[in-house]
PDBQT receptor file of N, H, CA, C and O in Angstrom, charges set to zero:
ATOM      1  N   MET A   1      84.303 156.501 -47.971  1.00  0.00    +0.000 N 
ATOM      2  CA  MET A   1      84.914 156.288 -49.262  1.00  0.00    +0.000 C 
ATOM      3  C   MET A   1      84.746 154.848 -49.732  1.00  0.00    +0.000 C 
ATOM      4  O   MET A   1      84.533 154.585 -50.916  1.00  0.00    +0.000 OA
ATOM      5  N   ALA A   2      84.847 153.916 -48.776  1.00  0.00    +0.000 N 
ATOM      6  H   ALA A   2      85.020 154.130 -47.814  1.00  0.00    +0.000 HD
ATOM      7  CA  ALA A   2      84.724 152.505 -49.134  1.00  0.00    +0.000 C 
ATOM      8  C   ALA A   2      83.320 152.185 -49.622  1.00  0.00    +0.000 C 
ATOM      9  O   ALA A   2      83.140 151.331 -50.490  1.00  0.00    +0.000 OA
ATOM     10  N   PHE A   3      82.306 152.883 -49.056  1.00  0.00    +0.000 N 
ATOM     11  H   PHE A   3      82.453 153.577 -48.352  1.00  0.00    +0.000 HD
ATOM     12  CA  PHE A   3      80.936 152.643 -49.470  1.00  0.00    +0.000 C 
ATOM     13  C   PHE A   3      80.723 153.023 -50.931  1.00  0.00    +0.000 C 
ATOM     14  O   PHE A   3      80.046 152.295 -51.656  1.00  0.00    +0.000 OA
ATOM     15  N   SER A   4      81.273 154.124 -51.372  1.00  0.00    +0.000 N 
ATOM     16  H   SER A   4      81.823 154.715 -50.783  1.00  0.00    +0.000 HD
ATOM     17  CA  SER A   4      81.106 154.555 -52.760  1.00  0.00    +0.000 C 
ATOM     18  C   SER A   4      81.811 153.610 -53.726  1.00  0.00    +0.000 C 
ATOM     19  O   SER A   4      81.351 153.434 -54.855  1.00  0.00    +0.000 OA
ATOM     20  N   HIS A   5      82.923 152.997 -53.306  1.00  0.00    +0.000 N 
ATOM     21  H   HIS A   5      83.297 153.140 -52.390  1.00  0.00    +0.000 HD
ATOM     22  CA  HIS A   5      83.594 152.015 -54.155  1.00  0.00    +0.000 C 
ATOM     23  C   HIS A   5      82.737 150.763 -54.310  1.00  0.00    +0.000 C 
ATOM     24  O   HIS A   5      82.688 150.163 -55.383  1.00  0.00    +0.000 OA
ATOM     25  N   ARG A   6      82.065 150.378 -53.234  1.00  0.00    +0.000 N 
ATOM     26  H   ARG A   6      82.105 150.866 -52.362  1.00  0.00    +0.000 HD
ATOM     27  CA  ARG A   6      81.183 149.203 -53.302  1.00  0.00    +0.000 C 
ATOM     28  C   ARG A   6      79.988 149.475 -54.207  1.00  0.00    +0.000 C 
ATOM     29  O   ARG A   6      79.586 148.612 -54.988  1.00  0.00    +0.000 OA
ATOM     30  N   VAL A   7      79.423 150.669 -54.104  1.00  0.00    +0.000 N 
ATOM     31  H   VAL A   7      79.750 151.370 -53.470  1.00  0.00    +0.000 HD
ATOM     32  CA  VAL A   7      78.295 151.039 -54.963  1.00  0.00    +0.000 C 
ATOM     33  C   VAL A   7      78.739 151.085 -56.422  1.00  0.00    +0.000 C 
ATOM     34  O   VAL A   7      78.007 150.645 -57.308  1.00  0.00    +0.000 OA
ATOM     35  N   ALA A   8      79.922 151.609 -56.672  1.00  0.00    +0.000 N 
ATOM     36  H   ALA A   8      80.517 151.967 -55.953  1.00  0.00    +0.000 HD
ATOM     37  CA  ALA A   8      80.435 151.660 -58.040  1.00  0.00    +0.000 C 
ATOM     38  C   ALA A   8      80.679 150.253 -58.584  1.00  0.00    +0.000 C 
ATOM     39  O   ALA A   8      80.402 149.994 -59.756  1.00  0.00    +0.000 OA
ATOM     40  N   ALA A   9      81.184 149.350 -57.766  1.00  0.00    +0.000 N 
ATOM     41  H   ALA A   9      81.409 149.561 -56.815  1.00  0.00    +0.000 HD
ATOM     42  CA  ALA A   9      81.417 147.970 -58.203  1.00  0.00    +0.000 C 
ATOM     43  C   ALA A   9      80.096 147.267 -58.481  1.00  0.00    +0.000 C 
ATOM     44  O   ALA A   9      79.973 146.538 -59.465  1.00  0.00    +0.000 OA
ATOM     45  N   LEU A  10      79.109 147.484 -57.618  1.00  0.00    +0.000 N 
ATOM     46  H   LEU A  10      79.208 148.076 -56.819  1.00  0.00    +0.000 HD
ATOM     47  CA  LEU A  10      77.794 146.885 -57.831  1.00  0.00    +0.000 C 
ATOM     48  C   LEU A  10      77.141 147.421 -59.102  1.00  0.00    +0.000 C 
ATOM     49  O   LEU A  10      76.527 146.661 -59.851  1.00  0.00    +0.000 OA
ATOM     50  N   ALA A  11      77.268 148.706 -59.345  1.00  0.00    +0.000 N 
ATOM     51  H   ALA A  11      77.767 149.323 -58.737  1.00  0.00    +0.000 HD
ATOM     52  CA  ALA A  11      76.713 149.301 -60.561  1.00  0.00    +0.000 C 
ATOM     53  C   ALA A  11      77.396 148.737 -61.801  1.00  0.00    +0.000 C 
ATOM     54  O   ALA A  11      76.744 148.517 -62.821  1.00  0.00    +0.000 OA
ATOM     55  N   ALA A  12      78.702 148.500 -61.721  1.00  0.00    +0.000 N 
ATOM     56  H   ALA A  12      79.232 148.679 -60.892  1.00  0.00    +0.000 HD
ATOM     57  CA  ALA A  12      79.416 147.932 -62.861  1.00  0.00    +0.000 C 
ATOM     58  C   ALA A  12      78.993 146.485 -63.108  1.00  0.00    +0.000 C 
ATOM     59  O   ALA A  12      78.853 146.066 -64.257  1.00  0.00    +0.000 OA
ATOM     60  N   VAL A  13      78.789 145.723 -62.037  1.00  0.00    +0.000 N 
ATOM     61  H   VAL A  13      78.902 146.063 -61.103  1.00  0.00    +0.000 HD
ATOM     62  CA  VAL A  13      78.360 144.321 -62.171  1.00  0.00    +0.000 C 
ATOM     63  C   VAL A  13      76.986 144.240 -62.825  1.00  0.00    +0.000 C 
ATOM     64  O   VAL A  13      76.704 143.292 -63.558  1.00  0.00    +0.000 OA
ATOM     65  N   VAL A  14      76.144 145.209 -62.571  1.00  0.00    +0.000 N 
ATOM     66  H   VAL A  14      76.373 145.979 -61.975  1.00  0.00    +0.000 HD
ATOM     67  CA  VAL A  14      74.802 145.216 -63.160  1.00  0.00    +0.000 C 
ATOM     68  C   VAL A  14      74.810 145.848 -64.544  1.00  0.00    +0.000 C 
ATOM     69  O   VAL A  14      74.167 145.331 -65.458  1.00  0.00    +0.000 OA
ATOM     70  N   ALA A  15      75.517 146.942 -64.714  1.00  0.00    +0.000 N 
ATOM     71  H   ALA A  15      76.040 147.362 -63.972  1.00  0.00    +0.000 HD
ATOM     72  CA  ALA A  15      75.457 147.710 -65.957  1.00  0.00    +0.000 C 
ATOM     73  C   ALA A  15      76.175 147.027 -67.119  1.00  0.00    +0.000 C 
ATOM     74  O   ALA A  15      75.699 147.094 -68.253  1.00  0.00    +0.000 OA
ATOM     75  N   ILE A  16      77.303 146.374 -66.865  1.00  0.00    +0.000 N 
ATOM     76  H   ILE A  16      77.689 146.320 -65.944  1.00  0.00    +0.000 HD
ATOM     77  CA  ILE A  16      78.076 145.777 -67.960  1.00  0.00    +0.000 C 
ATOM     78  C   ILE A  16      77.299 144.643 -68.645  1.00  0.00    +0.000 C 
ATOM     79  O   ILE A  16      77.204 144.654 -69.872  1.00  0.00    +0.000 OA
ATOM     80  N   PRO A  17      76.742 143.669 -67.919  1.00  0.00    +0.000 N 
ATOM     81  CA  PRO A  17      75.951 142.639 -68.617  1.00  0.00    +0.000 C 
ATOM     82  C   PRO A  17      74.716 143.197 -69.320  1.00  0.00    +0.000 C 
ATOM     83  O   PRO A  17      74.342 142.725 -70.393  1.00  0.00    +0.000 OA
ATOM     84  N   LEU A  18      74.082 144.203 -68.711  1.00  0.00    +0.000 N 
ATOM     85  H   LEU A  18      74.386 144.587 -67.839  1.00  0.00    +0.000 HD
ATOM     86  CA  LEU A  18      72.937 144.816 -69.389  1.00  0.00    +0.000 C 
ATOM     87  C   LEU A  18      73.347 145.509 -70.679  1.00  0.00    +0.000 C 
ATOM     88  O   LEU A  18      72.618 145.447 -71.669  1.00  0.00    +0.000 OA
ATOM     89  N   ALA A  19      74.486 146.159 -70.685  1.00  0.00    +0.000 N 
ATOM     90  H   ALA A  19      75.078 146.209 -69.881  1.00  0.00    +0.000 HD
ATOM     91  CA  ALA A  19      74.970 146.811 -71.900  1.00  0.00    +0.000 C 
ATOM     92  C   ALA A  19      75.311 145.780 -72.969  1.00  0.00    +0.000 C 
ATOM     93  O   ALA A  19      75.039 146.001 -74.149  1.00  0.00    +0.000 OA
ATOM     94  N   ILE A  20      75.905 144.657 -72.571  1.00  0.00    +0.000 N 
ATOM     95  H   ILE A  20      76.126 144.478 -71.612  1.00  0.00    +0.000 HD
ATOM     96  CA  ILE A  20      76.224 143.599 -73.535  1.00  0.00    +0.000 C 
ATOM     97  C   ILE A  20      74.941 143.015 -74.123  1.00  0.00    +0.000 C 
ATOM     98  O   ILE A  20      74.854 142.796 -75.331  1.00  0.00    +0.000 OA
ATOM     99  N   ALA A  21      73.945 142.763 -73.272  1.00  0.00    +0.000 N 
ATOM    100  H   ALA A  21      74.016 142.940 -72.290  1.00  0.00    +0.000 HD
ATOM    101  CA  ALA A  21      72.675 142.220 -73.749  1.00  0.00    +0.000 C 
ATOM    102  C   ALA A  21      71.960 143.201 -74.676  1.00  0.00    +0.000 C 
ATOM    103  O   ALA A  21      71.399 142.793 -75.693  1.00  0.00    +0.000 OA
ATOM    104  N   ALA A  22      71.976 144.468 -74.338  1.00  0.00    +0.000 N 
ATOM    105  H   ALA A  22      72.432 144.799 -73.512  1.00  0.00    +0.000 HD
ATOM    106  CA  ALA A  22      71.318 145.475 -75.177  1.00  0.00    +0.000 C 
ATOM    107  C   ALA A  22      72.018 145.604 -76.526  1.00  0.00    +0.000 C 
ATOM    108  O   ALA A  22      71.360 145.772 -77.553  1.00  0.00    +0.000 OA
ATOM    109  N   THR A  23      73.338 145.527 -76.529  1.00  0.00    +0.000 N 
ATOM    110  H   THR A  23      73.872 145.390 -75.695  1.00  0.00    +0.000 HD
ATOM    111  CA  THR A  23      74.082 145.601 -77.791  1.00  0.00    +0.000 C 
ATOM    112  C   THR A  23      73.783 144.393 -78.664  1.00  0.00    +0.000 C 
ATOM    113  O   THR A  23      73.584 144.525 -79.872  1.00  0.00    +0.000 OA
ATOM    114  N   GLY A  24      73.751 143.222 -78.053  1.00  0.00    +0.000 N 
ATOM    115  H   GLY A  24      73.912 143.115 -77.072  1.00  0.00    +0.000 HD
ATOM    116  CA  GLY A  24      73.423 142.018 -78.817  1.00  0.00    +0.000 C 
ATOM    117  C   GLY A  24      72.016 142.062 -79.386  1.00  0.00    +0.000 C 
ATOM    118  O   GLY A  24      71.784 141.643 -80.520  1.00  0.00    +0.000 OA
ATOM    119  N   PHE A  25      71.077 142.569 -78.597  1.00  0.00    +0.000 N 
ATOM    120  H   PHE A  25      71.265 142.909 -77.676  1.00  0.00    +0.000 HD
ATOM    121  CA  PHE A  25      69.697 142.685 -79.073  1.00  0.00    +0.000 C 
ATOM    122  C   PHE A  25      69.594 143.688 -80.211  1.00  0.00    +0.000 C 
ATOM    123  O   PHE A  25      68.852 143.460 -81.166  1.00  0.00    +0.000 OA
ATOM    124  N   ALA A  26      70.318 144.779 -80.127  1.00  0.00    +0.000 N 
ATOM    125  H   ALA A  26      70.921 144.964 -79.351  1.00  0.00    +0.000 HD
ATOM    126  CA  ALA A  26      70.252 145.812 -81.153  1.00  0.00    +0.000 C 
ATOM    127  C   ALA A  26      70.886 145.350 -82.468  1.00  0.00    +0.000 C 
ATOM    128  O   ALA A  26      70.496 145.816 -83.539  1.00  0.00    +0.000 OA
ATOM    129  N   LEU A  27      71.845 144.453 -82.396  1.00  0.00    +0.000 N 
ATOM    130  H   LEU A  27      72.162 144.075 -81.526  1.00  0.00    +0.000 HD
ATOM    131  CA  LEU A  27      72.537 144.015 -83.602  1.00  0.00    +0.000 C 
ATOM    132  C   LEU A  27      71.904 142.808 -84.276  1.00  0.00    +0.000 C 
ATOM    133  O   LEU A  27      72.315 142.445 -85.379  1.00  0.00    +0.000 OA
ATOM    134  N   THR A  28      70.927 142.179 -83.655  1.00  0.00    +0.000 N 
ATOM    135  H   THR A  28      70.593 142.473 -82.760  1.00  0.00    +0.000 HD
ATOM    136  CA  THR A  28      70.294 141.007 -84.270  1.00  0.00    +0.000 C 
ATOM    137  C   THR A  28      69.344 141.450 -85.367  1.00  0.00    +0.000 C 
ATOM    138  O   THR A  28      68.735 142.517 -85.296  1.00  0.00    +0.000 OA
ATOM    139  N   GLU A  29      69.232 140.605 -86.381  1.00  0.00    +0.000 N 
ATOM    140  H   GLU A  29      69.727 139.738 -86.438  1.00  0.00    +0.000 HD
ATOM    141  CA  GLU A  29      68.303 140.870 -87.472  1.00  0.00    +0.000 C 
ATOM    142  C   GLU A  29      66.989 140.187 -87.154  1.00  0.00    +0.000 C 
ATOM    143  O   GLU A  29      66.969 139.016 -86.774  1.00  0.00    +0.000 OA
ATOM    144  N   SER A  30      65.902 140.905 -87.306  1.00  0.00    +0.000 N 
ATOM    145  H   SER A  30      65.918 141.856 -87.615  1.00  0.00    +0.000 HD
ATOM    146  CA  SER A  30      64.604 140.281 -87.085  1.00  0.00    +0.000 C 
ATOM    147  C   SER A  30      64.132 139.687 -88.412  1.00  0.00    +0.000 C 
ATOM    148  O   SER A  30      64.160 140.370 -89.436  1.00  0.00    +0.000 OA
ATOM    149  N   PRO A  31      63.698 138.422 -88.408  1.00  0.00    +0.000 N 
ATOM    150  CA  PRO A  31      63.248 137.806 -89.661  1.00  0.00    +0.000 C 
ATOM    151  C   PRO A  31      61.915 138.390 -90.108  1.00  0.00    +0.000 C 
ATOM    152  O   PRO A  31      61.142 138.896 -89.295  1.00  0.00    +0.000 OA
ATOM    153  N   ASP A  32      61.655 138.312 -91.412  1.00  0.00    +0.000 N 
ATOM    154  H   ASP A  32      62.283 137.901 -92.072  1.00  0.00    +0.000 HD
ATOM    155  CA  ASP A  32      60.376 138.769 -91.938  1.00  0.00    +0.000 C 
ATOM    156  C   ASP A  32      59.277 137.831 -91.440  1.00  0.00    +0.000 C 
ATOM    157  O   ASP A  32      59.516 136.635 -91.275  1.00  0.00    +0.000 OA
ATOM    158  N   PRO A  33      58.091 138.356 -91.203  1.00  0.00    +0.000 N 
ATOM    159  CA  PRO A  33      56.998 137.474 -90.778  1.00  0.00    +0.000 C 
ATOM    160  C   PRO A  33      56.654 136.494 -91.901  1.00  0.00    +0.000 C 
ATOM    161  O   PRO A  33      56.766 136.848 -93.074  1.00  0.00    +0.000 OA
ATOM    162  N   PRO A  34      56.244 135.287 -91.568  1.00  0.00    +0.000 N 
ATOM    163  CA  PRO A  34      55.935 134.308 -92.612  1.00  0.00    +0.000 C 
ATOM    164  C   PRO A  34      54.730 134.747 -93.431  1.00  0.00    +0.000 C 
ATOM    165  O   PRO A  34      53.740 135.237 -92.890  1.00  0.00    +0.000 OA
ATOM    166  N   ALA A  35      54.828 134.565 -94.730  1.00  0.00    +0.000 N 
ATOM    167  H   ALA A  35      55.632 134.166 -95.170  1.00  0.00    +0.000 HD
ATOM    168  CA  ALA A  35      53.741 134.942 -95.631  1.00  0.00    +0.000 C 
ATOM    169  C   ALA A  35      52.825 133.738 -95.841  1.00  0.00    +0.000 C 
ATOM    170  O   ALA A  35      53.310 132.611 -95.943  1.00  0.00    +0.000 OA
ATOM    171  N   PRO A  36      51.512 133.953 -95.907  1.00  0.00    +0.000 N 
ATOM    172  CA  PRO A  36      50.612 132.834 -96.152  1.00  0.00    +0.000 C 
ATOM    173  C   PRO A  36      50.782 132.332 -97.584  1.00  0.00    +0.000 C 
ATOM    174  O   PRO A  36      51.180 133.098 -98.461  1.00  0.00    +0.000 OA
ATOM    175  N   PRO A  37      50.488 131.070 -97.828  1.00  0.00    +0.000 N 
ATOM    176  CA  PRO A  37      50.623 130.559 -99.195  1.00  0.00    +0.000 C 
ATOM    177  C   PRO A  37      49.629 131.241-100.126  1.00  0.00    +0.000 C 
ATOM    178  O   PRO A  37      48.545 131.645 -99.706  1.00  0.00    +0.000 OA
ATOM    179  N   ALA A  38      50.007 131.364-101.384  1.00  0.00    +0.000 N 
ATOM    180  H   ALA A  38      50.887 131.035-101.725  1.00  0.00    +0.000 HD
ATOM    181  CA  ALA A  38      49.154 132.041-102.360  1.00  0.00    +0.000 C 
ATOM    182  C   ALA A  38      47.907 131.222-102.675  1.00  0.00    +0.000 C 
ATOM    183  O   ALA A  38      46.845 131.784-102.946  1.00  0.00    +0.000 OA
ATOM    184  N   ARG A  39      48.031 129.896-102.641  1.00  0.00    +0.000 N 
ATOM    185  H   ARG A  39      48.893 129.440-102.421  1.00  0.00    +0.000 HD
ATOM    186  CA  ARG A  39      46.905 129.033-102.986  1.00  0.00    +0.000 C 
ATOM    187  C   ARG A  39      46.908 127.831-102.058  1.00  0.00    +0.000 C 
ATOM    188  O   ARG A  39      47.951 127.216-101.835  1.00  0.00    +0.000 OA
ATOM    189  N   VAL A  40      45.761 127.501-101.524  1.00  0.00    +0.000 N 
ATOM    190  H   VAL A  40      44.914 128.001-101.705  1.00  0.00    +0.000 HD
ATOM    191  CA  VAL A  40      45.635 126.349-100.638  1.00  0.00    +0.000 C 
ATOM    192  C   VAL A  40      44.933 125.247-101.393  1.00  0.00    +0.000 C 
ATOM    193  O   VAL A  40      43.845 125.447-101.933  1.00  0.00    +0.000 OA
ATOM    194  N   GLU A  41      45.555 124.084-101.432  1.00  0.00    +0.000 N 
ATOM    195  H   GLU A  41      46.439 123.922-100.993  1.00  0.00    +0.000 HD
ATOM    196  CA  GLU A  41      44.954 122.941-102.119  1.00  0.00    +0.000 C 
ATOM    197  C   GLU A  41      44.420 121.964-101.082  1.00  0.00    +0.000 C 
ATOM    198  O   GLU A  41      45.093 121.649-100.101  1.00  0.00    +0.000 OA
ATOM    199  N   THR A  42      43.209 121.491-101.313  1.00  0.00    +0.000 N 
ATOM    200  H   THR A  42      42.663 121.747-102.110  1.00  0.00    +0.000 HD
ATOM    201  CA  THR A  42      42.615 120.512-100.412  1.00  0.00    +0.000 C 
ATOM    202  C   THR A  42      42.641 119.145-101.052  1.00  0.00    +0.000 C 
ATOM    203  O   THR A  42      43.005 119.006-102.219  1.00  0.00    +0.000 OA
ATOM    204  N   GLU A  43      42.255 118.129-100.291  1.00  0.00    +0.000 N 
ATOM    205  H   GLU A  43      41.959 118.241 -99.342  1.00  0.00    +0.000 HD
ATOM    206  CA  GLU A  43      42.229 116.773-100.832  1.00  0.00    +0.000 C 
ATOM    207  C   GLU A  43      41.201 116.677-101.947  1.00  0.00    +0.000 C 
ATOM    208  O   GLU A  43      40.145 117.306-101.875  1.00  0.00    +0.000 OA
ATOM    209  N   SER A  44      41.503 115.895-102.976  1.00  0.00    +0.000 N 
ATOM    210  H   SER A  44      42.361 115.385-103.033  1.00  0.00    +0.000 HD
ATOM    211  CA  SER A  44      40.536 115.677-104.041  1.00  0.00    +0.000 C 
ATOM    212  C   SER A  44      39.812 114.366-103.777  1.00  0.00    +0.000 C 
ATOM    213  O   SER A  44      40.285 113.533-103.004  1.00  0.00    +0.000 OA
ATOM    214  N   GLY A  45      38.672 114.186-104.416  1.00  0.00    +0.000 N 
ATOM    215  H   GLY A  45      38.288 114.863-105.044  1.00  0.00    +0.000 HD
ATOM    216  CA  GLY A  45      37.927 112.959-104.259  1.00  0.00    +0.000 C 
ATOM    217  C   GLY A  45      36.922 113.004-103.126  1.00  0.00    +0.000 C 
ATOM    218  O   GLY A  45      36.493 111.957-102.642  1.00  0.00    +0.000 OA
ATOM    219  N   SER A  46      36.542 114.186-102.696  1.00  0.00    +0.000 N 
ATOM    220  H   SER A  46      36.891 115.036-103.089  1.00  0.00    +0.000 HD
ATOM    221  CA  SER A  46      35.545 114.312-101.646  1.00  0.00    +0.000 C 
ATOM    222  C   SER A  46      34.187 113.904-102.205  1.00  0.00    +0.000 C 
ATOM    223  O   SER A  46      33.852 114.327-103.312  1.00  0.00    +0.000 OA
ATOM    224  N   PRO A  47      33.394 113.112-101.507  1.00  0.00    +0.000 N 
ATOM    225  CA  PRO A  47      32.115 112.653-102.054  1.00  0.00    +0.000 C 
ATOM    226  C   PRO A  47      31.087 113.760-102.210  1.00  0.00    +0.000 C 
ATOM    227  O   PRO A  47      30.153 113.605-102.997  1.00  0.00    +0.000 OA
ATOM    228  N   SER A  48      31.218 114.873-101.492  1.00  0.00    +0.000 N 
ATOM    229  H   SER A  48      31.977 114.999-100.853  1.00  0.00    +0.000 HD
ATOM    230  CA  SER A  48      30.218 115.933-101.568  1.00  0.00    +0.000 C 
ATOM    231  C   SER A  48      30.497 116.945-102.673  1.00  0.00    +0.000 C 
ATOM    232  O   SER A  48      29.644 117.785-102.957  1.00  0.00    +0.000 OA
ATOM    233  N   SER A  49      31.652 116.889-103.294  1.00  0.00    +0.000 N 
ATOM    234  H   SER A  49      32.346 116.206-103.064  1.00  0.00    +0.000 HD
ATOM    235  CA  SER A  49      31.942 117.877-104.332  1.00  0.00    +0.000 C 
ATOM    236  C   SER A  49      32.621 117.214-105.518  1.00  0.00    +0.000 C 
ATOM    237  O   SER A  49      33.258 116.168-105.393  1.00  0.00    +0.000 OA
ATOM    238  N   GLY A  50      32.468 117.847-106.665  1.00  0.00    +0.000 N 
ATOM    239  H   GLY A  50      31.950 118.697-106.766  1.00  0.00    +0.000 HD
ATOM    240  CA  GLY A  50      33.101 117.358-107.880  1.00  0.00    +0.000 C 
ATOM    241  C   GLY A  50      34.522 117.871-107.973  1.00  0.00    +0.000 C 
ATOM    242  O   GLY A  50      35.030 118.447-107.011  1.00  0.00    +0.000 OA
ATOM    243  N   PRO A  51      35.186 117.674-109.121  1.00  0.00    +0.000 N 
ATOM    244  CA  PRO A  51      36.576 118.091-109.249  1.00  0.00    +0.000 C 
ATOM    245  C   PRO A  51      36.772 119.599-109.195  1.00  0.00    +0.000 C 
ATOM    246  O   PRO A  51      37.849 120.055-108.813  1.00  0.00    +0.000 OA
ATOM    247  N   SER A  52      35.771 120.385-109.564  1.00  0.00    +0.000 N 
ATOM    248  H   SER A  52      34.896 120.015-109.874  1.00  0.00    +0.000 HD
ATOM    249  CA  SER A  52      35.927 121.836-109.543  1.00  0.00    +0.000 C 
ATOM    250  C   SER A  52      35.457 122.455-108.228  1.00  0.00    +0.000 C 
ATOM    251  O   SER A  52      35.510 123.674-108.070  1.00  0.00    +0.000 OA
ATOM    252  N   GLY A  53      35.006 121.648-107.300  1.00  0.00    +0.000 N 
ATOM    253  H   GLY A  53      34.963 120.658-107.428  1.00  0.00    +0.000 HD
ATOM    254  CA  GLY A  53      34.549 122.171-106.035  1.00  0.00    +0.000 C 
ATOM    255  C   GLY A  53      33.051 122.402-105.992  1.00  0.00    +0.000 C 
ATOM    256  O   GLY A  53      32.513 122.716-104.930  1.00  0.00    +0.000 OA
ATOM    257  N   ALA A  54      32.357 122.257-107.120  1.00  0.00    +0.000 N 
ATOM    258  H   ALA A  54      32.794 122.002-107.983  1.00  0.00    +0.000 HD
ATOM    259  CA  ALA A  54      30.912 122.416-107.166  1.00  0.00    +0.000 C 
ATOM    260  C   ALA A  54      30.261 121.116-106.703  1.00  0.00    +0.000 C 
ATOM    261  O   ALA A  54      30.859 120.048-106.840  1.00  0.00    +0.000 OA
ATOM    262  N   PRO A  55      29.050 121.186-106.160  1.00  0.00    +0.000 N 
ATOM    263  CA  PRO A  55      28.372 119.956-105.736  1.00  0.00    +0.000 C 
ATOM    264  C   PRO A  55      28.167 119.013-106.917  1.00  0.00    +0.000 C 
ATOM    265  O   PRO A  55      27.837 119.433-108.026  1.00  0.00    +0.000 OA
ATOM    266  N   SER A  56      28.371 117.734-106.647  1.00  0.00    +0.000 N 
ATOM    267  H   SER A  56      28.639 117.393-105.747  1.00  0.00    +0.000 HD
ATOM    268  CA  SER A  56      28.239 116.767-107.739  1.00  0.00    +0.000 C 
ATOM    269  C   SER A  56      26.763 116.560-108.058  1.00  0.00    +0.000 C 
ATOM    270  O   SER A  56      25.908 116.674-107.180  1.00  0.00    +0.000 OA
ATOM    271  N   SER A  57      26.472 116.258-109.308  1.00  0.00    +0.000 N 
ATOM    272  H   SER A  57      27.167 116.166-110.022  1.00  0.00    +0.000 HD
ATOM    273  CA  SER A  57      25.088 116.059-109.732  1.00  0.00    +0.000 C 
ATOM    274  C   SER A  57      24.676 114.613-109.461  1.00  0.00    +0.000 C 
ATOM    275  O   SER A  57      25.503 113.701-109.468  1.00  0.00    +0.000 OA
ATOM    276  N   ARG A  58      23.381 114.431-109.222  1.00  0.00    +0.000 N 
ATOM    277  H   ARG A  58      22.710 115.172-109.216  1.00  0.00    +0.000 HD
ATOM    278  CA  ARG A  58      22.849 113.083-108.977  1.00  0.00    +0.000 C 
ATOM    279  C   ARG A  58      22.511 112.431-110.310  1.00  0.00    +0.000 C 
ATOM    280  O   ARG A  58      22.297 113.123-111.305  1.00  0.00    +0.000 OA
ATOM    281  N   PRO A  59      22.463 111.126-110.332  1.00  0.00    +0.000 N 
ATOM    282  CA  PRO A  59      22.076 110.433-111.580  1.00  0.00    +0.000 C 
ATOM    283  C   PRO A  59      20.663 110.833-112.019  1.00  0.00    +0.000 C 
ATOM    284  O   PRO A  59      19.808 111.116-111.179  1.00  0.00    +0.000 OA
ATOM    285  N   SER A  60      20.422 110.855-113.324  1.00  0.00    +0.000 N 
ATOM    286  H   SER A  60      21.117 110.625-114.005  1.00  0.00    +0.000 HD
ATOM    287  CA  SER A  60      19.130 111.304-113.844  1.00  0.00    +0.000 C 
ATOM    288  C   SER A  60      18.018 110.326-113.525  1.00  0.00    +0.000 C 
ATOM    289  O   SER A  60      16.857 110.733-113.542  1.00  0.00    +0.000 OA
ATOM    290  N   SER A  61      18.294 109.066-113.235  1.00  0.00    +0.000 N 
ATOM    291  H   SER A  61      19.238 108.735-113.221  1.00  0.00    +0.000 HD
ATOM    292  CA  SER A  61      17.251 108.100-112.943  1.00  0.00    +0.000 C 
ATOM    293  C   SER A  61      16.597 108.388-111.581  1.00  0.00    +0.000 C 
ATOM    294  O   SER A  61      15.445 108.004-111.377  1.00  0.00    +0.000 OA
ATOM    295  N   ALA A  62      17.279 109.037-110.661  1.00  0.00    +0.000 N 
ATOM    296  H   ALA A  62      18.215 109.348-110.827  1.00  0.00    +0.000 HD
ATOM    297  CA  ALA A  62      16.721 109.312-109.350  1.00  0.00    +0.000 C 
ATOM    298  C   ALA A  62      15.921 110.618-109.322  1.00  0.00    +0.000 C 
ATOM    299  O   ALA A  62      15.225 110.878-108.341  1.00  0.00    +0.000 OA
ATOM    300  N   GLU A  63      16.001 111.436-110.361  1.00  0.00    +0.000 N 
ATOM    301  H   GLU A  63      16.567 111.224-111.157  1.00  0.00    +0.000 HD
ATOM    302  CA  GLU A  63      15.316 112.728-110.352  1.00  0.00    +0.000 C 
ATOM    303  C   GLU A  63      13.814 112.595-110.547  1.00  0.00    +0.000 C 
ATOM    304  O   GLU A  63      13.055 113.355-109.947  1.00  0.00    +0.000 OA
ATOM    305  N   GLY A  64      13.372 111.672-111.350  1.00  0.00    +0.000 N 
ATOM    306  H   GLY A  64      13.989 111.054-111.838  1.00  0.00    +0.000 HD
ATOM    307  CA  GLY A  64      11.948 111.559-111.663  1.00  0.00    +0.000 C 
ATOM    308  C   GLY A  64      11.152 110.862-110.572  1.00  0.00    +0.000 C 
ATOM    309  O   GLY A  64       9.923 110.901-110.626  1.00  0.00    +0.000 OA
ATOM    310  N   GLU A  65      11.741 110.263-109.640  1.00  0.00    +0.000 N 
ATOM    311  H   GLU A  65      12.740 110.231-109.597  1.00  0.00    +0.000 HD
ATOM    312  CA  GLU A  65      11.013 109.489-108.642  1.00  0.00    +0.000 C 
ATOM    313  C   GLU A  65      10.661 110.249-107.414  1.00  0.00    +0.000 C 
ATOM    314  O   GLU A  65      10.045 109.697-106.502  1.00  0.00    +0.000 OA
TER     315      GLU A  65
């Protein structure tokens, strides 16, 4: 009889904290995943591109040579 009381006490020591943890997990709200930004802006003034992102044109004096 004493053995079954010990098993019951051990089961209670294990089961009660697990039940509390499971209840806490079930009641928590999961946040929405972060959404990516709608538009990404990069640094302006890059030497390889103009203000619209197109390659900048070279001066006309260097074209004929």
